[in-house]
PAPASE-806179 format. One line per field, with one value per residue (C-alpha): x, y, z; chain; residue number from 1; residue in three letters. Coordinates in steps of 0.5 Angstrom, whole numbers. Example, Ala and Ser with C-alpha at 12.3 -4.5 7.8 and 13.67 -1.06 7.14 Angstrom:
! PAPASE-806179
east: 25, 27
north: -9, -2
up: 16, 14
unit: A, A
pos: 1, 2
code: ALA, SER
! end
This chain:
! PAPASE-806179
east: 0, 5, 8, 2, 1, 8, 7, 2, 6, 10, 10, 9, 15, 20, 16, 21, 27, 23, 21, 29, 32, 27, 30, 37, 36, 33, 38, 44, 40, 39, 46, 48, 44, 44, 40, 34, 35, 28, 24, 28, 28, 20, 18, 23, 20, 12, 15, 18, 12, 7, 10, 10, 3, 1, 4, 1, -5, -4, -3, -7, -13, -13, -11, -15, -21, -19, -18, -26, -25, -29, -33, -39, -40, -45, -43, -47, -48, -53, -56, -51, -55, -59, -62, -67, -66, -72, -75, -76, -68, -64, -57, -56, -49, -48, -43, -40, -34, -29, -24, -22, -24, -31, -31, -37, -40, -45, -50, -55, -62, -69, -73, -76, -78, -71, -69, -62, -58, -63, -59, -59, -55, -53, -51, -48, -42, -37, -31, -25, -26, -23, -21, -24, -24, -30, -29, -22, -27, -21, -17, -23, -26, -19, -18, -25, -23, -28, -25, -30, -37, -42, -44, -51, -57, -55, -60, -62, -64, -67, -66, -71, -67, -64, -56, -58, -65, -62, -58, -64, -69, -63, -62, -69, -70, -64, -68, -74, -71, -67, -75, -77, -72, -73, -81, -81, -74, -73, -70, -63, -62, -65, -60, -54, -59, -59, -51, -50, -54, -55, -48, -52, -49, -54, -58, -52, -49, -42, -40, -43, -39, -33, -35, -35, -29, -25, -28, -25, -32, -34, -32, -39, -42, -38, -41, -35, -33, -36, -42, -41, -39, -46, -50, -46, -47, -54, -55, -50, -54, -60, -58, -54, -61, -63, -57, -51, -47, -42, -40, -48, -48, -41, -44, -50, -47, -42, -49, -52, -44, -44, -52, -51, -45, -50, -55, -50, -48, -41, -36, -29, -29, -34, -31, -25, -29, -33, -27, -23, -30, -30, -23, -26, -31, -28, -24, -30, -31, -23, -22, -17, -16, -16, -11, -12, -5, -6, -13, -12, -6, -11, -16, -11, -9, -16, -17, -11, -11, -18, -17, -10, -12, -16, -10, -10, -18, -18, -24, -19, -13, -17, -21, -14, -11, -16, -17, -10, -9, -16, -14, -6, -4, -8, -8, -1, 0, -5, -1, 5, 3, 0, -6, -12, -19, -22, -15, -16, -24, -23, -16, -17, -23, -19, -12, -16, -19, -13, -9, -14, -14, -7, -7, -12, -9, -4, -10, -15, -9, -8, -15, -20, -14, -14, -17, -18, -14, -21, -22, -20, -25, -31, -30, -31, -37, -40, -40, -44, -49, -48, -48, -55, -58, -55, -58, -65, -64, -62, -68, -72, -70, -69, -77, -79, -80, -86, -90, -92, -85, -80, -84, -82, -74, -72, -75, -71, -65, -66, -65, -58, -56, -58, -54, -48, -49, -50, -44, -39, -42, -39, -33, -31, -31, -25, -21, -14, -15, -16, -10, -8, -3, -2, 3, 7, 12, 7, 4, 10, 13, 6, 7, 13, 10, 5, 10, 14, 8, 6, 14, 15, 8, 9, 15, 13, 11, 8, 1, 3, 9, 5, 0, 5, 8, 1, 0, 7, 6, -1, 2, 7, 2, -2, 4, 7, 0, 0, 7, 6, 0, 4, 9, 4, 0, 3, 1, -5, -8, -13, -17, -21, -25, -28, -33, -34, -38, -38, -33, -32, -26, -24, -19, -14, -10, -7, -12, -18, -22, -27, -31, -34, -39, -40, -46, -44, -49, -45, -43, -35, -38, -34, -28, -29, -29, -22, -18, -21, -19, -13, -10, -11, -17, -20, -26, -30, -31, -37, -39, -41, -46, -47, -54, -59, -58, -63, -60, -53, -53, -56, -51, -45, -49, -50, -43, -37, -34, -32, -38, -39, -40, -44, -47, -48, -52, -51, -56, -62, -67, -65, -71, -71, -66, -64, -58, -56, -55, -56, -50, -52, -48, -45, -44, -37, -36, -30, -28, -22, -17, -21, -25, -31, -34, -39, -38, -41, -41, -37, -33, -27, -23, -17, -13, -7, -3, -6, -13, -17, -22, -26, -31, -35, -30, -23, -20, -15, -9, -7, -7, -5, -11, -12, -18, -20, -23, -25, -18, -18, -12, -9, -5, 0, 3, 9, 12, 7, 5, -1, -1, -6, -10, -9, -14, -8, -6, -13, -16, -10, -4, 3, 6, 13
north: 0, 5, 3, 4, 11, 14, 13, 17, 23, 22, 22, 16, 17, 17, 11, 6, 11, 11, 3, 1, 6, 3, -4, -2, 1, -5, -9, -6, -6, -14, -15, -10, -13, -21, -23, -19, -20, -23, -17, -13, -17, -18, -10, -8, -13, -11, -4, -5, -9, -4, 2, -3, -5, 2, 4, -1, 1, 8, 6, 0, 3, 10, 13, 8, 11, 18, 18, 19, 26, 31, 26, 23, 17, 11, 6, 0, -3, -3, 3, 4, 9, 15, 22, 26, 33, 37, 40, 34, 32, 27, 24, 17, 13, 8, 2, 0, -3, 0, -5, -10, -5, -3, 4, 9, 15, 20, 23, 28, 25, 26, 23, 16, 10, 7, 2, -1, -6, -4, -5, 1, 4, 11, 16, 23, 28, 25, 29, 28, 30, 37, 41, 47, 52, 49, 42, 37, 33, 29, 29, 26, 22, 18, 14, 11, 9, 15, 19, 22, 25, 27, 34, 36, 32, 24, 20, 13, 7, 1, -6, -9, -13, -13, -15, -17, -18, -19, -14, -9, -11, -10, -3, -2, -4, 1, 6, 4, 4, 10, 14, 11, 14, 21, 20, 17, 21, 29, 32, 34, 27, 22, 24, 21, 15, 14, 15, 10, 4, 5, 9, 16, 22, 26, 29, 32, 38, 39, 44, 39, 33, 36, 37, 30, 28, 34, 32, 24, 20, 21, 14, 12, 16, 12, 5, 0, -5, -2, -3, -10, -13, -10, -13, -20, -20, -19, -23, -28, -29, -30, -36, -39, -40, -44, -47, -50, -53, -48, -49, -48, -41, -38, -39, -35, -30, -29, -29, -24, -20, -19, -17, -11, -9, -8, -5, 1, 2, -1, 3, 3, 1, -3, -7, -8, -9, -15, -18, -18, -21, -26, -28, -30, -34, -38, -39, -43, -46, -49, -50, -45, -38, -32, -26, -19, -17, -22, -21, -13, -15, -20, -14, -9, -13, -15, -8, -5, -10, -8, -1, 1, 9, 7, 8, 16, 15, 18, 13, 7, 11, 12, 5, 1, 5, 5, -3, -4, 0, -3, -10, -11, -5, -5, -12, -12, -6, -9, -15, -12, -8, -15, -13, -18, -18, -10, -7, -10, -8, -2, 1, -3, 2, 7, 4, 2, 9, 13, 8, 9, 16, 17, 12, 16, 23, 24, 22, 28, 33, 32, 31, 34, 40, 38, 34, 35, 32, 30, 25, 19, 21, 23, 16, 12, 17, 17, 11, 7, 12, 11, 4, 4, 8, 4, -3, 0, 2, -5, -8, -3, -5, -13, -12, -10, -3, -4, 3, 1, -2, 3, 10, 9, 6, 11, 17, 14, 13, 20, 23, 19, 22, 29, 28, 26, 32, 37, 34, 35, 41, 44, 41, 44, 51, 49, 52, 51, 43, 43, 41, 44, 43, 50, 47, 41, 42, 42, 36, 32, 34, 32, 25, 24, 26, 21, 15, 17, 17, 9, 7, 9, 6, -1, -1, 0, -4, 0, 4, 10, 11, 10, 14, 20, 18, 20, 26, 29, 26, 31, 36, 37, 36, 42, 46, 45, 47, 54, 55, 55, 59, 64, 65, 66, 71, 77, 75, 77, 73, 75, 69, 72, 68, 72, 71, 77, 81, 78, 75, 72, 74, 70, 74, 70, 73, 68, 63, 67, 69, 74, 72, 77, 75, 80, 78, 71, 68, 63, 60, 59, 57, 50, 54, 58, 52, 49, 55, 56, 48, 48, 55, 52, 57, 56, 62, 65, 73, 74, 73, 80, 79, 85, 82, 76, 75, 70, 65, 67, 66, 60, 57, 59, 56, 50, 49, 53, 50, 53, 56, 64, 67, 73, 75, 82, 84, 90, 89, 95, 89, 87, 82, 79, 73, 69, 70, 76, 84, 90, 93, 101, 106, 109, 103, 101, 94, 91, 84, 82, 87, 88, 94, 93, 98, 99, 103, 105, 97, 93, 93, 97, 93, 96, 91, 93, 97, 95, 98, 93, 95, 90, 90, 85, 86, 89, 90, 95, 94, 101, 104, 99, 97, 91, 88, 81, 81, 74, 71, 69, 71, 70, 76, 74, 79, 75, 78, 83, 81, 78, 72, 68, 64, 56, 50, 47, 53, 55, 48, 44, 45, 44, 50, 49
up: -1, 2, -6, -9, -4, -6, -13, -15, -11, -18, -25, -28, -32, -26, -23, -26, -23, -16, -16, -17, -12, -7, -9, -9, -2, 1, -3, 1, 7, 6, 5, 11, 16, 15, 21, 18, 11, 10, 12, 7, 1, 2, 4, -2, -7, -5, -5, -13, -15, -12, -16, -22, -22, -20, -27, -31, -28, -30, -38, -39, -35, -33, -39, -43, -39, -40, -47, -48, -45, -49, -54, -55, -53, -52, -45, -44, -37, -31, -26, -19, -17, -19, -15, -17, -17, -19, -26, -28, -28, -24, -24, -26, -25, -29, -28, -34, -38, -41, -44, -38, -32, -29, -28, -26, -30, -27, -33, -32, -35, -35, -30, -31, -27, -25, -22, -19, -23, -29, -35, -40, -46, -45, -50, -48, -48, -42, -40, -35, -28, -26, -20, -18, -12, -9, -10, -12, -16, -20, -13, -9, -15, -16, -10, -12, -20, -22, -28, -33, -32, -37, -39, -41, -42, -44, -47, -44, -47, -43, -44, -41, -36, -30, -28, -21, -18, -10, -10, -13, -8, -2, -5, -5, 2, 4, 1, 5, 12, 10, 9, 15, 20, 16, 17, 25, 27, 28, 22, 25, 28, 22, 18, 22, 24, 16, 15, 20, 18, 11, 9, 6, 9, 4, 10, 14, 13, 11, 17, 22, 19, 19, 27, 28, 24, 28, 34, 33, 32, 26, 24, 28, 22, 16, 16, 18, 22, 28, 25, 22, 29, 33, 27, 27, 34, 35, 29, 31, 38, 35, 31, 36, 40, 33, 30, 33, 28, 26, 20, 18, 23, 18, 12, 14, 18, 11, 8, 12, 12, 5, 4, 9, 5, -1, 4, 6, -1, -1, 1, 1, 9, 10, 5, 8, 14, 11, 8, 14, 18, 12, 14, 21, 19, 15, 21, 23, 16, 16, 24, 23, 28, 24, 26, 26, 22, 17, 16, 14, 10, 6, 5, 4, -2, -5, -5, -8, -14, -16, -15, -13, -13, -7, -2, -3, 0, 7, 8, 7, 11, 17, 17, 16, 21, 26, 25, 25, 33, 36, 33, 33, 37, 43, 44, 44, 49, 54, 55, 55, 61, 64, 65, 68, 73, 74, 71, 64, 65, 66, 62, 56, 54, 55, 51, 45, 44, 46, 40, 36, 36, 36, 29, 26, 28, 22, 17, 20, 20, 12, 10, 15, 18, 25, 31, 38, 44, 47, 42, 46, 52, 47, 44, 50, 53, 47, 42, 48, 46, 38, 39, 43, 37, 31, 34, 35, 28, 27, 30, 26, 20, 22, 24, 17, 19, 22, 24, 32, 33, 28, 31, 39, 37, 32, 36, 42, 38, 35, 43, 44, 37, 40, 46, 42, 38, 43, 47, 41, 39, 47, 46, 39, 42, 47, 41, 45, 45, 37, 34, 27, 22, 19, 14, 12, 18, 23, 20, 19, 27, 30, 25, 29, 36, 35, 32, 38, 43, 40, 40, 47, 49, 46, 50, 57, 63, 67, 66, 70, 65, 58, 61, 63, 56, 53, 56, 55, 47, 47, 50, 45, 39, 43, 44, 36, 34, 38, 37, 28, 29, 34, 28, 23, 27, 24, 17, 14, 7, 3, -2, -7, -11, -17, -22, -27, -23, -16, -11, -5, 0, 5, 10, 15, 20, 26, 27, 25, 19, 16, 9, 5, 0, -5, -10, -10, -6, -2, -9, -6, 1, 0, -3, 4, 9, 6, 6, 13, 15, 11, 15, 22, 23, 29, 29, 24, 27, 21, 15, 11, 6, 0, -3, -3, 6, 7, 2, 2, 10, 10, 5, 9, 16, 12, 9, 14, 20, 25, 24, 24, 30, 27, 21, 17, 12, 8, 3, 2, 1, 8, 11, 17, 17, 23, 27, 21, 24, 18, 17, 17, 12, 18, 23, 24, 27, 32, 31, 34, 32, 25, 24, 19, 15, 10, 3, -3, -7, -2, 5, 8, 13, 17, 21, 24, 20, 13, 10, 6, 1, -3, -9, -13, -19, -15, -8, -5, -1, 1, -5, -10, -13, -16, -22, -21, -29, -26, -24, -17, -13, -7, -3, 3, 8, 8, 2, 1, -6, -11, -14, -19, -14, -16, -14, -9, -6, -5, -3, 0, 4, 1, 4, 8
unit: A, A, A, A, A, A, A, A, A, A, A, A, A, A, A, A, A, A, A, A, A, A, A, A, A, A, A, A, A, A, A, A, A, A, A, A, A, A, A, A, A, A, A, A, A, A, A, A, A, A, A, A, A, A, A, A, A, A, A, A, A, A, A, A, A, A, A, A, A, A, A, A, A, A, A, A, A, A, A, A, A, A, A, A, A, A, A, A, A, A, A, A, A, A, A, A, A, A, A, A, A, A, A, A, A, A, A, A, A, A, A, A, A, A, A, A, A, A, A, A, A, A, A, A, A, A, A, A, A, A, A, A, A, A, A, A, A, A, A, A, A, A, A, A, A, A, A, A, A, A, A, A, A, A, A, A, A, A, A, A, A, A, A, A, A, A, A, A, A, A, A, A, A, A, A, A, A, A, A, A, A, A, A, A, A, A, A, A, A, A, A, A, A, A, A, A, A, A, A, A, A, A, A, A, A, A, A, A, A, A, A, A, A, A, A, A, A, A, A, A, A, A, A, A, A, A, A, A, A, A, A, A, A, A, A, A, A, A, A, A, A, A, A, A, A, A, A, A, A, A, A, A, A, A, A, A, A, A, A, A, A, A, A, A, A, A, A, A, A, A, A, A, A, A, A, A, A, A, A, A, A, A, A, A, A, A, A, A, A, A, A, A, A, A, A, A, A, A, A, A, A, A, A, A, A, A, A, A, A, A, A, A, A, A, A, A, A, A, A, A, A, A, A, A, A, A, A, A, A, A, A, A, A, A, A, A, A, A, A, A, A, A, A, A, A, A, A, A, A, A, A, A, A, A, A, A, A, A, A, A, A, A, A, A, A, A, A, A, A, A, A, A, A, A, A, A, A, A, A, A, A, A, A, A, A, A, A, A, A, A, A, A, A, A, A, A, A, A, A, A, A, A, A, A, A, A, A, A, A, A, A, A, A, A, A, A, A, A, A, A, A, A, A, A, A, A, A, A, A, A, A, A, A, A, A, A, A, A, A, A, A, A, A, A, A, A, A, A, A, A, A, A, A, A, A, A, A, A, A, A, A, A, A, A, A, A, A, A, A, A, A, A, A, A, A, A, A, A, A, A, A, A, A, A, A, A, A, A, A, A, A, A, A, A, A, A, A, A, A, A, A, A, A, A, A, A, A, A, A, A, A, A, A, A, A, A, A, A, A, A, A, A, A, A, A, A, A, A, A, A, A, A, A, A, A, A, A, A, A, A, A, A, A, A, A, A, A, A, A, A, A, A, A, A, A, A, A, A, A, A, A, A, A, A, A, A, A, A, A, A, A, A, A, A, A, A, A, A, A, A, A, A, A, A, A, A, A, A, A, A, A, A, A, A, A, A, A, A, A, A, A, A, A, A, A, A, A, A, A, A, A, A, A, A, A, A, A, A, A, A, A, A, A, A, A, A, A, A, A, A, A, A, A, A, A, A, A, A, A, A, A, A, A, A, A, A, A, A, A, A, A, A, A, A, A, A
pos: 1, 2, 3, 4, 5, 6, 7, 8, 9, 10, 11, 12, 13, 14, 15, 16, 17, 18, 19, 20, 21, 22, 23, 24, 25, 26, 27, 28, 29, 30, 31, 32, 33, 34, 35, 36, 37, 38, 39, 40, 41, 42, 43, 44, 45, 46, 47, 48, 49, 50, 51, 52, 53, 54, 55, 56, 57, 58, 59, 60, 61, 62, 63, 64, 65, 66, 67, 68, 69, 70, 71, 72, 73, 74, 75, 76, 77, 78, 79, 80, 81, 82, 83, 84, 85, 86, 87, 88, 89, 90, 91, 92, 93, 94, 95, 96, 97, 98, 99, 100, 101, 102, 103, 104, 105, 106, 107, 108, 109, 110, 111, 112, 113, 114, 115, 116, 117, 118, 119, 120, 121, 122, 123, 124, 125, 126, 127, 128, 129, 130, 131, 132, 133, 134, 135, 136, 137, 138, 139, 140, 141, 142, 143, 144, 145, 146, 147, 148, 149, 150, 151, 152, 153, 154, 155, 156, 157, 158, 159, 160, 161, 162, 163, 164, 165, 166, 167, 168, 169, 170, 171, 172, 173, 174, 175, 176, 177, 178, 179, 180, 181, 182, 183, 184, 185, 186, 187, 188, 189, 190, 191, 192, 193, 194, 195, 196, 197, 198, 199, 200, 201, 202, 203, 204, 205, 206, 207, 208, 209, 210, 211, 212, 213, 214, 215, 216, 217, 218, 219, 220, 221, 222, 223, 224, 225, 226, 227, 228, 229, 230, 231, 232, 233, 234, 235, 236, 237, 238, 239, 240, 241, 242, 243, 244, 245, 246, 247, 248, 249, 250, 251, 252, 253, 254, 255, 256, 257, 258, 259, 260, 261, 262, 263, 264, 265, 266, 267, 268, 269, 270, 271, 272, 273, 274, 275, 276, 277, 278, 279, 280, 281, 282, 283, 284, 285, 286, 287, 288, 289, 290, 291, 292, 293, 294, 295, 296, 297, 298, 299, 300, 301, 302, 303, 304, 305, 306, 307, 308, 309, 310, 311, 312, 313, 314, 315, 316, 317, 318, 319, 320, 321, 322, 323, 324, 325, 326, 327, 328, 329, 330, 331, 332, 333, 334, 335, 336, 337, 338, 339, 340, 341, 342, 343, 344, 345, 346, 347, 348, 349, 350, 351, 352, 353, 354, 355, 356, 357, 358, 359, 360, 361, 362, 363, 364, 365, 366, 367, 368, 369, 370, 371, 372, 373, 374, 375, 376, 377, 378, 379, 380, 381, 382, 383, 384, 385, 386, 387, 388, 389, 390, 391, 392, 393, 394, 395, 396, 397, 398, 399, 400, 401, 402, 403, 404, 405, 406, 407, 408, 409, 410, 411, 412, 413, 414, 415, 416, 417, 418, 419, 420, 421, 422, 423, 424, 425, 426, 427, 428, 429, 430, 431, 432, 433, 434, 435, 436, 437, 438, 439, 440, 441, 442, 443, 444, 445, 446, 447, 448, 449, 450, 451, 452, 453, 454, 455, 456, 457, 458, 459, 460, 461, 462, 463, 464, 465, 466, 467, 468, 469, 470, 471, 472, 473, 474, 475, 476, 477, 478, 479, 480, 481, 482, 483, 484, 485, 486, 487, 488, 489, 490, 491, 492, 493, 494, 495, 496, 497, 498, 499, 500, 501, 502, 503, 504, 505, 506, 507, 508, 509, 510, 511, 512, 513, 514, 515, 516, 517, 518, 519, 520, 521, 522, 523, 524, 525, 526, 527, 528, 529, 530, 531, 532, 533, 534, 535, 536, 537, 538, 539, 540, 541, 542, 543, 544, 545, 546, 547, 548, 549, 550, 551, 552, 553, 554, 555, 556, 557, 558, 559, 560, 561, 562, 563, 564, 565, 566, 567, 568, 569, 570, 571, 572, 573, 574, 575, 576, 577, 578, 579, 580, 581, 582, 583, 584, 585, 586, 587, 588, 589, 590, 591, 592, 593, 594, 595, 596, 597, 598, 599, 600, 601, 602, 603, 604, 605, 606, 607, 608, 609, 610, 611, 612, 613, 614, 615, 616, 617, 618, 619, 620, 621, 622, 623, 624, 625, 626, 627, 628, 629, 630, 631, 632, 633, 634, 635, 636, 637, 638, 639, 640, 641, 642, 643, 644, 645, 646, 647, 648, 649, 650, 651, 652, 653, 654, 655, 656
code: UNK, UNK, UNK, UNK, UNK, UNK, UNK, UNK, UNK, UNK, UNK, UNK, UNK, UNK, UNK, UNK, UNK, UNK, UNK, UNK, UNK, UNK, UNK, UNK, UNK, UNK, UNK, UNK, UNK, UNK, UNK, UNK, UNK, UNK, UNK, UNK, UNK, UNK, UNK, UNK, UNK, UNK, UNK, UNK, UNK, UNK, UNK, UNK, UNK, UNK, UNK, UNK, UNK, UNK, UNK, UNK, UNK, UNK, UNK, UNK, UNK, UNK, UNK, UNK, UNK, UNK, UNK, UNK, UNK, UNK, UNK, UNK, UNK, UNK, UNK, UNK, UNK, UNK, UNK, UNK, UNK, UNK, UNK, UNK, UNK, UNK, UNK, UNK, UNK, UNK, UNK, UNK, UNK, UNK, UNK, UNK, UNK, UNK, UNK, UNK, UNK, UNK, UNK, UNK, UNK, UNK, UNK, UNK, UNK, UNK, UNK, UNK, UNK, UNK, UNK, UNK, UNK, UNK, UNK, UNK, UNK, UNK, UNK, UNK, UNK, UNK, UNK, UNK, UNK, UNK, UNK, UNK, UNK, UNK, UNK, UNK, UNK, UNK, UNK, UNK, UNK, UNK, UNK, UNK, UNK, UNK, UNK, UNK, UNK, UNK, UNK, UNK, UNK, UNK, UNK, UNK, UNK, UNK, UNK, UNK, UNK, UNK, UNK, UNK, UNK, UNK, UNK, UNK, UNK, UNK, UNK, UNK, UNK, UNK, UNK, UNK, UNK, UNK, UNK, UNK, UNK, UNK, UNK, UNK, UNK, UNK, UNK, UNK, UNK, UNK, UNK, UNK, UNK, UNK, UNK, UNK, UNK, UNK, UNK, UNK, UNK, UNK, UNK, UNK, UNK, UNK, UNK, UNK, UNK, UNK, UNK, UNK, UNK, UNK, UNK, UNK, UNK, UNK, UNK, UNK, UNK, UNK, UNK, UNK, UNK, UNK, UNK, UNK, UNK, UNK, UNK, UNK, UNK, UNK, UNK, UNK, UNK, UNK, UNK, UNK, UNK, UNK, UNK, UNK, UNK, UNK, UNK, UNK, UNK, UNK, UNK, UNK, UNK, UNK, UNK, UNK, UNK, UNK, UNK, UNK, UNK, UNK, UNK, UNK, UNK, UNK, UNK, UNK, UNK, UNK, UNK, UNK, UNK, UNK, UNK, UNK, UNK, UNK, UNK, UNK, UNK, UNK, UNK, UNK, UNK, UNK, UNK, UNK, UNK, UNK, UNK, UNK, UNK, UNK, UNK, UNK, UNK, UNK, UNK, UNK, UNK, UNK, UNK, UNK, UNK, UNK, UNK, UNK, UNK, UNK, UNK, UNK, UNK, UNK, UNK, UNK, UNK, UNK, UNK, UNK, UNK, UNK, UNK, UNK, UNK, UNK, UNK, UNK, UNK, UNK, UNK, UNK, UNK, UNK, UNK, UNK, UNK, UNK, UNK, UNK, UNK, UNK, UNK, UNK, UNK, UNK, UNK, UNK, UNK, UNK, UNK, UNK, UNK, UNK, UNK, UNK, UNK, UNK, UNK, UNK, UNK, UNK, UNK, UNK, UNK, UNK, UNK, UNK, UNK, UNK, UNK, UNK, UNK, UNK, UNK, UNK, UNK, UNK, UNK, UNK, UNK, UNK, UNK, UNK, UNK, UNK, UNK, UNK, UNK, UNK, UNK, UNK, UNK, UNK, UNK, UNK, UNK, UNK, UNK, UNK, UNK, UNK, UNK, UNK, UNK, UNK, UNK, UNK, UNK, UNK, UNK, UNK, UNK, UNK, UNK, UNK, UNK, UNK, UNK, UNK, UNK, UNK, UNK, UNK, UNK, UNK, UNK, UNK, UNK, UNK, UNK, UNK, UNK, UNK, UNK, UNK, UNK, UNK, UNK, UNK, UNK, UNK, UNK, UNK, UNK, UNK, UNK, UNK, UNK, UNK, UNK, UNK, UNK, UNK, UNK, UNK, UNK, UNK, UNK, UNK, UNK, UNK, UNK, UNK, UNK, UNK, UNK, UNK, UNK, UNK, UNK, UNK, UNK, UNK, UNK, UNK, UNK, UNK, UNK, UNK, UNK, UNK, UNK, UNK, UNK, UNK, UNK, UNK, UNK, UNK, UNK, UNK, UNK, UNK, UNK, UNK, UNK, UNK, UNK, UNK, UNK, UNK, UNK, UNK, UNK, UNK, UNK, UNK, UNK, UNK, UNK, UNK, UNK, UNK, UNK, UNK, UNK, UNK, UNK, UNK, UNK, UNK, UNK, UNK, UNK, UNK, UNK, UNK, UNK, UNK, UNK, UNK, UNK, UNK, UNK, UNK, UNK, UNK, UNK, UNK, UNK, UNK, UNK, UNK, UNK, UNK, UNK, UNK, UNK, UNK, UNK, UNK, UNK, UNK, UNK, UNK, UNK, UNK, UNK, UNK, UNK, UNK, UNK, UNK, UNK, UNK, UNK, UNK, UNK, UNK, UNK, UNK, UNK, UNK, UNK, UNK, UNK, UNK, UNK, UNK, UNK, UNK, UNK, UNK, UNK, UNK, UNK, UNK, UNK, UNK, UNK, UNK, UNK, UNK, UNK, UNK, UNK, UNK, UNK, UNK, UNK, UNK, UNK, UNK, UNK, UNK, UNK, UNK, UNK, UNK, UNK, UNK, UNK, UNK, UNK, UNK, UNK, UNK, UNK, UNK, UNK, UNK, UNK, UNK, UNK, UNK, UNK, UNK, UNK, UNK, UNK, UNK, UNK, UNK, UNK, UNK, UNK, UNK, UNK, UNK, UNK, UNK, UNK, UNK, UNK, UNK, UNK, UNK, UNK, UNK, UNK, UNK, UNK, UNK, UNK, UNK
! end
């Protein structure tokens, strides 16, 4: 997996050199350290093979699929998914075979009675996925093997045949369960219940998802091993009452496991869990004992052989890191500490929670902008509530969503999730305990600290020593994060996302931000959220809206995390918008060192010795005037220069 991951960081023309270099280094170490020669030989060989396989996949699969870019083509396949978007149209996801490889392509089509796995023929124009300021479409779809999308309205021809009737009924029942949860749950919590059991996160606001992942409990809302364990424990207990033969029970459990994978949408994390669960039940079939590390390795090989780019998926990385920590590292630490009796029962959950959080911390830094040091405690306190809510939802699904059973169970599950969300929201306000990765240097240092904590704890035989190491490591992460933020506290940056006659400006200073929407109606809310995440922003002091306040404020409220403290509207057509204050022509707003006032067609910001004036089509820094002409621009106070804003700088964090 490491070979595949690192190979994708280089151009394909350099992969042969990269693989050869690693092979040479491993050969030298194998000849030098004879006692551990076999480890270098095995690791080096796997590394080189992974690099070669990635190069072959790119040449024979990726390049072939992308050769259809900007062409009108006809693909035959089956309907993988369909979402109605209104106005008689919807997005149809077609799974089709290009050469020898299956890929998924989404098309905009006229609404019809589409069914899962119906065989169809779709004709339309396709283009290669490309990144934009709101979303890195190419990078995020790359890991799922999705490289093309349809443009315009495509034509669909039904072939009056279904590719898999069983799978169709399972997916239809998943939709039915999801609608039942929405019907009987509260509006805010039913989306989380649906995400936990059906794998559908469409009802969860992006800002709330970010809050959950940064708090360290986002994994409970992504269908994975936890959900499969709860399901198999519950169903296995019922089957154990009626079936005593281990092999028959194992076969039934395998069928239930993979049925749930289909039910939950076949995400990469649940497939990983199902593969490991399959190996566990196969042990009963062949009278062999399964091993976590071996099972995890086999699951990784199977997933990477089918889709080598999946190693860049944050869901896969978090799933593997958490599974390895909980299934291999945590038991090793508990055994090393020689815990037994009440000590084992008391400390084992805490050790497991801490191990998981330390392992997934670097992934959270890279993909979600940071993590909370309260994550281990939150996992211990809140996962039992989530587990109970999940078990109630399983009961609803197993009993066929019968109204008199579903109504009270879903209501109770909603109350439990409501408690979880309120606790997480309150904890997220403790900003000093939130660790951010403001640049590559801070991410590397915090990753090294996490690795050192694991190594020292694994070598310890005393629980007090292990606790001290973990505490020192946690303090080190917090100090590192705050030191880097302090070093950049005097740097003011402007991220200007511009259209021809409108723009959005995100102004960042230290760990704070101000956002100004000048006639964009929240179009770049996603881009602003990623700027906040990748620059270690802990608080958004205010969002200023020039027009359409009701719609625009709603967009930013749903997308931004951290959530904005205040909203101000400069619109003359202002209506009563929740949590929004009308900004008068003469009013000056003081916000943590910044003074903001309204101008004829924009805003003026005074921050320290800097004066910024921003308008829909231009902005001024002191006496210097910059016209956007529809270009997105970036200003940094470090060198006092304005340059073009590319997707990497806007939405990722690669600066040192």
